[in-house]
Gaussian input, Z-matrix of N, CA and C with variables (Angstrom, degrees):
# hf/3-21g

backbone

0 1
 N
 C     1     B1
 C     2     B2     1     A1
 N     3     B3     2     A2     1     D1
 C     4     B4     3     A3     2     D2
 C     5     B5     4     A4     3     D3
 N     6     B6     5     A5     4     D4
 C     7     B7     6     A6     5     D5
 C     8     B8     7     A7     6     D6
 N     9     B9     8     A8     7     D7
 C    10    B10     9     A9     8     D8
 C    11    B11    10    A10     9     D9
 N    12    B12    11    A11    10    D10
 C    13    B13    12    A12    11    D11
 C    14    B14    13    A13    12    D12
 N    15    B15    14    A14    13    D13
 C    16    B16    15    A15    14    D14
 C    17    B17    16    A16    15    D15
 N    18    B18    17    A17    16    D16
 C    19    B19    18    A18    17    D17
 C    20    B20    19    A19    18    D18
 N    21    B21    20    A20    19    D19
 C    22    B22    21    A21    20    D20
 C    23    B23    22    A22    21    D21
 N    24    B24    23    A23    22    D22
 C    25    B25    24    A24    23    D23
 C    26    B26    25    A25    24    D24
 N    27    B27    26    A26    25    D25
 C    28    B28    27    A27    26    D26
 C    29    B29    28    A28    27    D27
 N    30    B30    29    A29    28    D28
 C    31    B31    30    A30    29    D29
 C    32    B32    31    A31    30    D30
 N    33    B33    32    A32    31    D31
 C    34    B34    33    A33    32    D32
 C    35    B35    34    A34    33    D33
 N    36    B36    35    A35    34    D34
 C    37    B37    36    A36    35    D35
 C    38    B38    37    A37    36    D36
 N    39    B39    38    A38    37    D37
 C    40    B40    39    A39    38    D38
 C    41    B41    40    A40    39    D39
 N    42    B42    41    A41    40    D40
 C    43    B43    42    A42    41    D41
 C    44    B44    43    A43    42    D42
 N    45    B45    44    A44    43    D43
 C    46    B46    45    A45    44    D44
 C    47    B47    46    A46    45    D45
 N    48    B48    47    A47    46    D46
 C    49    B49    48    A48    47    D47
 C    50    B50    49    A49    48    D48
 N    51    B51    50    A50    49    D49
 C    52    B52    51    A51    50    D50
 C    53    B53    52    A52    51    D51
 N    54    B54    53    A53    52    D52
 C    55    B55    54    A54    53    D53
 C    56    B56    55    A55    54    D54
 N    57    B57    56    A56    55    D55
 C    58    B58    57    A57    56    D56
 C    59    B59    58    A58    57    D57
 N    60    B60    59    A59    58    D58
 C    61    B61    60    A60    59    D59
 C    62    B62    61    A61    60    D60
 N    63    B63    62    A62    61    D61
 C    64    B64    63    A63    62    D62
 C    65    B65    64    A64    63    D63
 N    66    B66    65    A65    64    D64
 C    67    B67    66    A66    65    D65
 C    68    B68    67    A67    66    D66
 N    69    B69    68    A68    67    D67
 C    70    B70    69    A69    68    D68
 C    71    B71    70    A70    69    D69
 N    72    B72    71    A71    70    D70
 C    73    B73    72    A72    71    D71
 C    74    B74    73    A73    72    D72
 N    75    B75    74    A74    73    D73
 C    76    B76    75    A75    74    D74
 C    77    B77    76    A76    75    D75
 N    78    B78    77    A77    76    D76
 C    79    B79    78    A78    77    D77
 C    80    B80    79    A79    78    D78
 N    81    B81    80    A80    79    D79
 C    82    B82    81    A81    80    D80
 C    83    B83    82    A82    81    D81
 N    84    B84    83    A83    82    D82
 C    85    B85    84    A84    83    D83
 C    86    B86    85    A85    84    D84
 N    87    B87    86    A86    85    D85
 C    88    B88    87    A87    86    D86
 C    89    B89    88    A88    87    D87
 N    90    B90    89    A89    88    D88
 C    91    B91    90    A90    89    D89
 C    92    B92    91    A91    90    D90
 N    93    B93    92    A92    91    D91
 C    94    B94    93    A93    92    D92
 C    95    B95    94    A94    93    D93
 N    96    B96    95    A95    94    D94
 C    97    B97    96    A96    95    D95
 C    98    B98    97    A97    96    D96
 N    99    B99    98    A98    97    D97
 C   100   B100    99    A99    98    D98
 C   101   B101   100   A100    99    D99
 N   102   B102   101   A101   100   D100
 C   103   B103   102   A102   101   D101
 C   104   B104   103   A103   102   D102
 N   105   B105   104   A104   103   D103
 C   106   B106   105   A105   104   D104
 C   107   B107   106   A106   105   D105
 N   108   B108   107   A107   106   D106
 C   109   B109   108   A108   107   D107
 C   110   B110   109   A109   108   D108
 N   111   B111   110   A110   109   D109
 C   112   B112   111   A111   110   D110
 C   113   B113   112   A112   111   D111
 N   114   B114   113   A113   112   D112
 C   115   B115   114   A114   113   D113
 C   116   B116   115   A115   114   D114
 N   117   B117   116   A116   115   D115
 C   118   B118   117   A117   116   D116
 C   119   B119   118   A118   117   D117
 N   120   B120   119   A119   118   D118
 C   121   B121   120   A120   119   D119
 C   122   B122   121   A121   120   D120
 N   123   B123   122   A122   121   D121
 C   124   B124   123   A123   122   D122
 C   125   B125   124   A124   123   D123
 N   126   B126   125   A125   124   D124
 C   127   B127   126   A126   125   D125
 C   128   B128   127   A127   126   D126
 N   129   B129   128   A128   127   D127
 C   130   B130   129   A129   128   D128
 C   131   B131   130   A130   129   D129
 N   132   B132   131   A131   130   D130
 C   133   B133   132   A132   131   D131
 C   134   B134   133   A133   132   D132
 N   135   B135   134   A134   133   D133
 C   136   B136   135   A135   134   D134
 C   137   B137   136   A136   135   D135
 N   138   B138   137   A137   136   D136
 C   139   B139   138   A138   137   D137
 C   140   B140   139   A139   138   D138
 N   141   B141   140   A140   139   D139
 C   142   B142   141   A141   140   D140
 C   143   B143   142   A142   141   D141
 N   144   B144   143   A143   142   D142
 C   145   B145   144   A144   143   D143
 C   146   B146   145   A145   144   D144
 N   147   B147   146   A146   145   D145
 C   148   B148   147   A147   146   D146
 C   149   B149   148   A148   147   D147
 N   150   B150   149   A149   148   D148
 C   151   B151   150   A150   149   D149
 C   152   B152   151   A151   150   D150
 N   153   B153   152   A152   151   D151
 C   154   B154   153   A153   152   D152
 C   155   B155   154   A154   153   D153
 N   156   B156   155   A155   154   D154
 C   157   B157   156   A156   155   D155
 C   158   B158   157   A157   156   D156
 N   159   B159   158   A158   157   D157
 C   160   B160   159   A159   158   D158
 C   161   B161   160   A160   159   D159
 N   162   B162   161   A161   160   D160
 C   163   B163   162   A162   161   D161
 C   164   B164   163   A163   162   D162
 N   165   B165   164   A164   163   D163
 C   166   B166   165   A165   164   D164
 C   167   B167   166   A166   165   D165
 N   168   B168   167   A167   166   D166
 C   169   B169   168   A168   167   D167
 C   170   B170   169   A169   168   D168
 N   171   B171   170   A170   169   D169
 C   172   B172   171   A171   170   D170
 C   173   B173   172   A172   171   D171
 N   174   B174   173   A173   172   D172
 C   175   B175   174   A174   173   D173
 C   176   B176   175   A175   174   D174
 N   177   B177   176   A176   175   D175
 C   178   B178   177   A177   176   D176
 C   179   B179   178   A178   177   D177
 N   180   B180   179   A179   178   D178
 C   181   B181   180   A180   179   D179
 C   182   B182   181   A181   180   D180
 N   183   B183   182   A182   181   D181
 C   184   B184   183   A183   182   D182
 C   185   B185   184   A184   183   D183
 N   186   B186   185   A185   184   D184
 C   187   B187   186   A186   185   D185
 C   188   B188   187   A187   186   D186
 N   189   B189   188   A188   187   D187
 C   190   B190   189   A189   188   D188
 C   191   B191   190   A190   189   D189
 N   192   B192   191   A191   190   D190
 C   193   B193   192   A192   191   D191
 C   194   B194   193   A193   192   D192
 N   195   B195   194   A194   193   D193
 C   196   B196   195   A195   194   D194
 C   197   B197   196   A196   195   D195
 N   198   B198   197   A197   196   D196
 C   199   B199   198   A198   197   D197
 C   200   B200   199   A199   198   D198
 N   201   B201   200   A200   199   D199
 C   202   B202   201   A201   200   D200
 C   203   B203   202   A202   201   D201
 N   204   B204   203   A203   202   D202
 C   205   B205   204   A204   203   D203
 C   206   B206   205   A205   204   D204
 N   207   B207   206   A206   205   D205
 C   208   B208   207   A207   206   D206
 C   209   B209   208   A208   207   D207
 N   210   B210   209   A209   208   D208
 C   211   B211   210   A210   209   D209
 C   212   B212   211   A211   210   D210
 N   213   B213   212   A212   211   D211
 C   214   B214   213   A213   212   D212
 C   215   B215   214   A214   213   D213
 N   216   B216   215   A215   214   D214
 C   217   B217   216   A216   215   D215
 C   218   B218   217   A217   216   D216
 N   219   B219   218   A218   217   D217
 C   220   B220   219   A219   218   D218
 C   221   B221   220   A220   219   D219
 N   222   B222   221   A221   220   D220
 C   223   B223   222   A222   221   D221
 C   224   B224   223   A223   222   D222
 N   225   B225   224   A224   223   D223
 C   226   B226   225   A225   224   D224
 C   227   B227   226   A226   225   D225
 N   228   B228   227   A227   226   D226
 C   229   B229   228   A228   227   D227
 C   230   B230   229   A229   228   D228
 N   231   B231   230   A230   229   D229
 C   232   B232   231   A231   230   D230
 C   233   B233   232   A232   231   D231
 N   234   B234   233   A233   232   D232
 C   235   B235   234   A234   233   D233
 C   236   B236   235   A235   234   D234
 N   237   B237   236   A236   235   D235
 C   238   B238   237   A237   236   D236
 C   239   B239   238   A238   237   D237
 N   240   B240   239   A239   238   D238
 C   241   B241   240   A240   239   D239
 C   242   B242   241   A241   240   D240
 N   243   B243   242   A242   241   D241
 C   244   B244   243   A243   242   D242
 C   245   B245   244   A244   243   D243
 N   246   B246   245   A245   244   D244
 C   247   B247   246   A246   245   D245
 C   248   B248   247   A247   246   D246
 N   249   B249   248   A248   247   D247
 C   250   B250   249   A249   248   D248
 C   251   B251   250   A250   249   D249
 N   252   B252   251   A251   250   D250
 C   253   B253   252   A252   251   D251
 C   254   B254   253   A253   252   D252
 N   255   B255   254   A254   253   D253
 C   256   B256   255   A255   254   D254
 C   257   B257   256   A256   255   D255
 N   258   B258   257   A257   256   D256
 C   259   B259   258   A258   257   D257
 C   260   B260   259   A259   258   D258
 N   261   B261   260   A260   259   D259
 C   262   B262   261   A261   260   D260
 C   263   B263   262   A262   261   D261
 N   264   B264   263   A263   262   D262
 C   265   B265   264   A264   263   D263
 C   266   B266   265   A265   264   D264
 N   267   B267   266   A266   265   D265
 C   268   B268   267   A267   266   D266
 C   269   B269   268   A268   267   D267

   B1=1.4517
   B2=1.5338
   B3=1.3055
   B4=1.4608
   B5=1.5203
   B6=1.3318
   B7=1.4564
   B8=1.5204
   B9=1.3199
   B10=1.4521
   B11=1.5222
   B12=1.3241
   B13=1.4593
   B14=1.5213
   B15=1.3405
   B16=1.4559
   B17=1.5229
   B18=1.3176
   B19=1.4661
   B20=1.5276
   B21=1.3240
   B22=1.4616
   B23=1.5283
   B24=1.3136
   B25=1.4544
   B26=1.5232
   B27=1.3296
   B28=1.4670
   B29=1.5195
   B30=1.3356
   B31=1.4582
   B32=1.5254
   B33=1.3278
   B34=1.4575
   B35=1.5165
   B36=1.3189
   B37=1.4535
   B38=1.5225
   B39=1.3250
   B40=1.4569
   B41=1.5307
   B42=1.3289
   B43=1.4616
   B44=1.5337
   B45=1.3096
   B46=1.4704
   B47=1.5298
   B48=1.3183
   B49=1.4641
   B50=1.5325
   B51=1.3200
   B52=1.4591
   B53=1.5261
   B54=1.3023
   B55=1.4588
   B56=1.5278
   B57=1.3179
   B58=1.4660
   B59=1.5269
   B60=1.3258
   B61=1.4661
   B62=1.5238
   B63=1.3256
   B64=1.4624
   B65=1.5170
   B66=1.3206
   B67=1.4700
   B68=1.5249
   B69=1.3171
   B70=1.4731
   B71=1.5263
   B72=1.3311
   B73=1.4717
   B74=1.5267
   B75=1.3268
   B76=1.4646
   B77=1.5293
   B78=1.3389
   B79=1.4556
   B80=1.5097
   B81=1.3067
   B82=1.4662
   B83=1.5274
   B84=1.2983
   B85=1.4614
   B86=1.5225
   B87=1.3162
   B88=1.4672
   B89=1.5258
   B90=1.3176
   B91=1.4579
   B92=1.5160
   B93=1.3099
   B94=1.4582
   B95=1.5199
   B96=1.3213
   B97=1.4597
   B98=1.5228
   B99=1.3296
   B100=1.4658
   B101=1.5278
   B102=1.3211
   B103=1.4672
   B104=1.5298
   B105=1.3395
   B106=1.4619
   B107=1.5228
   B108=1.3321
   B109=1.4577
   B110=1.5196
   B111=1.3280
   B112=1.4602
   B113=1.5255
   B114=1.3342
   B115=1.4725
   B116=1.5271
   B117=1.3090
   B118=1.4649
   B119=1.5127
   B120=1.3353
   B121=1.4640
   B122=1.5249
   B123=1.3245
   B124=1.4664
   B125=1.5278
   B126=1.3093
   B127=1.4760
   B128=1.5298
   B129=1.3533
   B130=1.4651
   B131=1.5283
   B132=1.3324
   B133=1.4724
   B134=1.5325
   B135=1.3229
   B136=1.4629
   B137=1.5279
   B138=1.3310
   B139=1.4622
   B140=1.5233
   B141=1.3357
   B142=1.4718
   B143=1.5099
   B144=1.3199
   B145=1.4549
   B146=1.5116
   B147=1.3142
   B148=1.4572
   B149=1.5224
   B150=1.3151
   B151=1.4605
   B152=1.5178
   B153=1.3151
   B154=1.4545
   B155=1.5216
   B156=1.3098
   B157=1.4654
   B158=1.5161
   B159=1.3318
   B160=1.4627
   B161=1.5323
   B162=1.3199
   B163=1.4612
   B164=1.5179
   B165=1.2928
   B166=1.4698
   B167=1.5281
   B168=1.3448
   B169=1.4676
   B170=1.5273
   B171=1.3087
   B172=1.4621
   B173=1.5251
   B174=1.3201
   B175=1.4720
   B176=1.5260
   B177=1.3180
   B178=1.4556
   B179=1.5222
   B180=1.3260
   B181=1.4626
   B182=1.5215
   B183=1.3207
   B184=1.4530
   B185=1.5217
   B186=1.3166
   B187=1.4602
   B188=1.5230
   B189=1.3115
   B190=1.4559
   B191=1.5176
   B192=1.3307
   B193=1.4624
   B194=1.5216
   B195=1.3275
   B196=1.4596
   B197=1.5288
   B198=1.3245
   B199=1.4629
   B200=1.5285
   B201=1.3326
   B202=1.4652
   B203=1.5224
   B204=1.3226
   B205=1.4637
   B206=1.5183
   B207=1.3257
   B208=1.4640
   B209=1.5282
   B210=1.3145
   B211=1.4650
   B212=1.5235
   B213=1.3023
   B214=1.4669
   B215=1.5280
   B216=1.3400
   B217=1.4690
   B218=1.5214
   B219=1.3183
   B220=1.4607
   B221=1.5260
   B222=1.3242
   B223=1.4573
   B224=1.5180
   B225=1.3240
   B226=1.4689
   B227=1.5230
   B228=1.3404
   B229=1.4675
   B230=1.5124
   B231=1.3142
   B232=1.4603
   B233=1.5212
   B234=1.3330
   B235=1.4528
   B236=1.5184
   B237=1.3130
   B238=1.4690
   B239=1.5238
   B240=1.3234
   B241=1.4607
   B242=1.5142
   B243=1.3135
   B244=1.4598
   B245=1.5225
   B246=1.3227
   B247=1.4575
   B248=1.5214
   B249=1.3227
   B250=1.4674
   B251=1.5180
   B252=1.3139
   B253=1.4658
   B254=1.5064
   B255=1.3338
   B256=1.4460
   B257=1.5208
   B258=1.3222
   B259=1.4550
   B260=1.5220
   B261=1.3238
   B262=1.4605
   B263=1.5186
   B264=1.3285
   B265=1.4622
   B266=1.5321
   B267=1.3277
   B268=1.4651
   B269=1.5126
   A1=108.92
   A2=115.93
   A3=121.16
   A4=111.64
   A5=115.35
   A6=121.39
   A7=107.75
   A8=115.66
   A9=121.49
   A10=106.91
   A11=116.29
   A12=121.45
   A13=108.16
   A14=115.90
   A15=121.63
   A16=106.96
   A17=117.40
   A18=120.13
   A19=112.72
   A20=117.55
   A21=118.61
   A22=114.56
   A23=118.22
   A24=119.62
   A25=110.90
   A26=115.07
   A27=122.01
   A28=106.40
   A29=117.25
   A30=120.37
   A31=109.82
   A32=115.25
   A33=122.17
   A34=108.64
   A35=115.85
   A36=119.51
   A37=108.44
   A38=116.28
   A39=121.29
   A40=108.73
   A41=117.19
   A42=119.49
   A43=111.11
   A44=117.00
   A45=125.11
   A46=114.41
   A47=118.20
   A48=122.07
   A49=108.61
   A50=116.30
   A51=118.76
   A52=109.24
   A53=115.87
   A54=120.48
   A55=109.81
   A56=117.58
   A57=121.31
   A58=111.01
   A59=118.13
   A60=121.39
   A61=111.24
   A62=117.17
   A63=120.65
   A64=111.61
   A65=117.02
   A66=120.68
   A67=110.66
   A68=117.54
   A69=120.76
   A70=110.94
   A71=116.64
   A72=121.71
   A73=111.56
   A74=116.72
   A75=120.41
   A76=113.43
   A77=117.57
   A78=120.78
   A79=116.41
   A80=118.38
   A81=121.79
   A82=108.04
   A83=117.48
   A84=122.43
   A85=110.17
   A86=116.36
   A87=121.77
   A88=108.51
   A89=116.00
   A90=120.71
   A91=109.16
   A92=118.24
   A93=121.96
   A94=108.85
   A95=116.33
   A96=121.56
   A97=110.73
   A98=117.32
   A99=119.93
   A100=114.62
   A101=118.68
   A102=124.54
   A103=113.51
   A104=117.71
   A105=119.62
   A106=113.91
   A107=118.58
   A108=120.79
   A109=115.35
   A110=117.18
   A111=120.53
   A112=112.84
   A113=117.05
   A114=119.93
   A115=114.30
   A116=118.42
   A117=121.36
   A118=114.56
   A119=118.77
   A120=121.61
   A121=112.64
   A122=118.48
   A123=121.39
   A124=112.91
   A125=118.17
   A126=122.91
   A127=110.81
   A128=116.14
   A129=121.39
   A130=110.01
   A131=116.87
   A132=120.49
   A133=111.60
   A134=115.32
   A135=121.90
   A136=107.18
   A137=116.43
   A138=121.44
   A139=112.68
   A140=115.96
   A141=121.05
   A142=109.03
   A143=115.57
   A144=121.42
   A145=111.84
   A146=114.13
   A147=121.67
   A148=109.33
   A149=115.70
   A150=121.94
   A151=108.37
   A152=115.15
   A153=120.62
   A154=107.07
   A155=115.07
   A156=121.81
   A157=107.39
   A158=116.98
   A159=120.57
   A160=109.62
   A161=116.38
   A162=121.31
   A163=106.98
   A164=117.01
   A165=121.26
   A166=110.60
   A167=117.33
   A168=120.17
   A169=110.32
   A170=116.97
   A171=121.46
   A172=111.65
   A173=117.14
   A174=121.62
   A175=110.12
   A176=116.26
   A177=122.51
   A178=109.67
   A179=116.42
   A180=122.47
   A181=106.52
   A182=116.71
   A183=121.16
   A184=111.86
   A185=115.48
   A186=120.55
   A187=108.79
   A188=117.33
   A189=121.19
   A190=113.81
   A191=117.48
   A192=121.66
   A193=110.08
   A194=114.96
   A195=121.65
   A196=108.09
   A197=116.21
   A198=122.17
   A199=106.94
   A200=118.14
   A201=120.32
   A202=114.73
   A203=118.13
   A204=119.69
   A205=112.51
   A206=117.40
   A207=119.14
   A208=113.69
   A209=118.13
   A210=122.07
   A211=110.65
   A212=115.53
   A213=122.38
   A214=107.95
   A215=117.56
   A216=119.45
   A217=111.28
   A218=115.66
   A219=122.21
   A220=107.20
   A221=116.07
   A222=122.12
   A223=109.64
   A224=115.36
   A225=120.54
   A226=111.04
   A227=115.74
   A228=122.36
   A229=110.17
   A230=116.62
   A231=122.48
   A232=105.84
   A233=115.71
   A234=122.15
   A235=110.81
   A236=116.93
   A237=122.09
   A238=109.34
   A239=115.66
   A240=122.73
   A241=109.27
   A242=115.55
   A243=122.24
   A244=107.02
   A245=118.22
   A246=120.56
   A247=112.39
   A248=119.26
   A249=121.59
   A250=112.16
   A251=118.10
   A252=120.48
   A253=110.87
   A254=117.82
   A255=119.95
   A256=111.56
   A257=118.97
   A258=120.80
   A259=110.55
   A260=117.85
   A261=121.12
   A262=111.10
   A263=117.22
   A264=121.55
   A265=111.13
   A266=117.22
   A267=120.99
   A268=112.28
   D1=135.58
   D2=-177.56
   D3=-91.30
   D4=138.85
   D5=171.48
   D6=-94.46
   D7=135.08
   D8=178.51
   D9=-112.91
   D10=128.84
   D11=-176.77
   D12=-121.64
   D13=128.13
   D14=174.22
   D15=-117.82
   D16=-175.29
   D17=-178.09
   D18=-56.02
   D19=-34.54
   D20=-173.77
   D21=-130.83
   D22=16.49
   D23=-176.13
   D24=-156.18
   D25=148.41
   D26=173.66
   D27=-131.05
   D28=130.23
   D29=-179.26
   D30=-149.48
   D31=167.31
   D32=177.19
   D33=-108.61
   D34=144.62
   D35=172.43
   D36=-75.66
   D37=141.53
   D38=174.72
   D39=-78.91
   D40=159.22
   D41=178.21
   D42=-55.62
   D43=134.85
   D44=179.53
   D45=64.31
   D46=12.12
   D47=178.00
   D48=-89.55
   D49=134.69
   D50=175.71
   D51=-75.54
   D52=162.79
   D53=176.45
   D54=-59.78
   D55=-41.59
   D56=178.59
   D57=-61.47
   D58=-44.14
   D59=179.18
   D60=-62.81
   D61=-40.35
   D62=177.94
   D63=-64.65
   D64=-41.10
   D65=177.99
   D66=-63.92
   D67=-42.82
   D68=178.16
   D69=-63.78
   D70=-43.88
   D71=-179.10
   D72=-59.00
   D73=-31.52
   D74=-176.16
   D75=-99.23
   D76=14.62
   D77=172.47
   D78=91.40
   D79=11.75
   D80=176.87
   D81=-89.16
   D82=118.91
   D83=-177.57
   D84=-87.05
   D85=77.51
   D86=-179.33
   D87=-85.01
   D88=129.89
   D89=176.07
   D90=-69.62
   D91=144.40
   D92=176.25
   D93=-157.71
   D94=164.57
   D95=173.62
   D96=-135.69
   D97=-61.73
   D98=-170.03
   D99=-90.73
   D100=-28.32
   D101=-175.97
   D102=63.37
   D103=19.58
   D104=-178.77
   D105=-137.20
   D106=11.54
   D107=177.10
   D108=83.83
   D109=11.39
   D110=-179.69
   D111=-86.06
   D112=-38.77
   D113=-169.25
   D114=-97.58
   D115=-32.10
   D116=-178.24
   D117=82.13
   D118=5.80
   D119=-178.04
   D120=-63.75
   D121=-26.30
   D122=-176.39
   D123=-89.88
   D124=4.48
   D125=-177.18
   D126=-52.54
   D127=127.78
   D128=178.15
   D129=-135.60
   D130=157.04
   D131=178.64
   D132=-74.34
   D133=138.32
   D134=174.80
   D135=-114.05
   D136=128.21
   D137=-177.09
   D138=-95.24
   D139=-37.00
   D140=-179.72
   D141=-147.93
   D142=149.20
   D143=176.56
   D144=105.33
   D145=175.57
   D146=-176.98
   D147=-130.53
   D148=148.47
   D149=173.70
   D150=-129.59
   D151=161.96
   D152=172.34
   D153=-130.54
   D154=164.17
   D155=178.46
   D156=-125.49
   D157=132.52
   D158=-178.80
   D159=-60.43
   D160=-41.92
   D161=171.78
   D162=-135.62
   D163=151.24
   D164=-175.37
   D165=-62.35
   D166=123.54
   D167=177.59
   D168=-64.57
   D169=150.74
   D170=177.23
   D171=-78.64
   D172=-27.17
   D173=-179.81
   D174=-72.67
   D175=148.91
   D176=176.47
   D177=-67.21
   D178=136.85
   D179=175.17
   D180=-125.53
   D181=112.48
   D182=179.87
   D183=-79.26
   D184=168.18
   D185=175.88
   D186=-59.31
   D187=134.06
   D188=179.40
   D189=77.89
   D190=18.91
   D191=178.37
   D192=-126.09
   D193=160.46
   D194=178.10
   D195=-143.62
   D196=148.30
   D197=172.09
   D198=-101.81
   D199=98.93
   D200=-174.16
   D201=-65.33
   D202=-16.45
   D203=-179.55
   D204=-68.86
   D205=-26.34
   D206=-175.07
   D207=-135.38
   D208=6.69
   D209=179.35
   D210=-84.90
   D211=144.25
   D212=174.52
   D213=-112.32
   D214=116.18
   D215=178.73
   D216=-61.94
   D217=139.90
   D218=175.95
   D219=-109.15
   D220=60.79
   D221=-174.90
   D222=110.77
   D223=-160.29
   D224=-177.72
   D225=-72.22
   D226=147.23
   D227=178.24
   D228=-126.53
   D229=145.27
   D230=170.27
   D231=-118.01
   D232=120.65
   D233=-176.74
   D234=-113.64
   D235=148.10
   D236=179.68
   D237=-88.81
   D238=73.16
   D239=178.35
   D240=-133.23
   D241=149.41
   D242=178.20
   D243=-135.04
   D244=118.88
   D245=-175.87
   D246=-59.55
   D247=-41.92
   D248=-177.77
   D249=-64.56
   D250=-47.15
   D251=-179.77
   D252=-63.64
   D253=-40.08
   D254=-179.65
   D255=-69.78
   D256=-36.43
   D257=178.30
   D258=-64.59
   D259=-40.20
   D260=-180.00
   D261=-66.73
   D262=-34.06
   D263=-178.36
   D264=-76.51
   D265=-30.46
   D266=-174.94
   D267=-69.57

């Protein structure tokens, strides 16, 4: 089971839960549209850790970024997200 760490929270993904679903469950207001790696709207910065994709997403993924809608953590991840800042922006 992977631990996900953001600026102000640490949590575990539930079985069969996507990274995006785990972030939403824990109060992170991540923008998204397609939930399948086509649009890139959910792109977020990754500070530490590795992810894999079952199939290559169509959306561009820059260095130091991850698409949480379709990424599979390969161990613990540290993401550059802050629940308070995202809630205020949403």
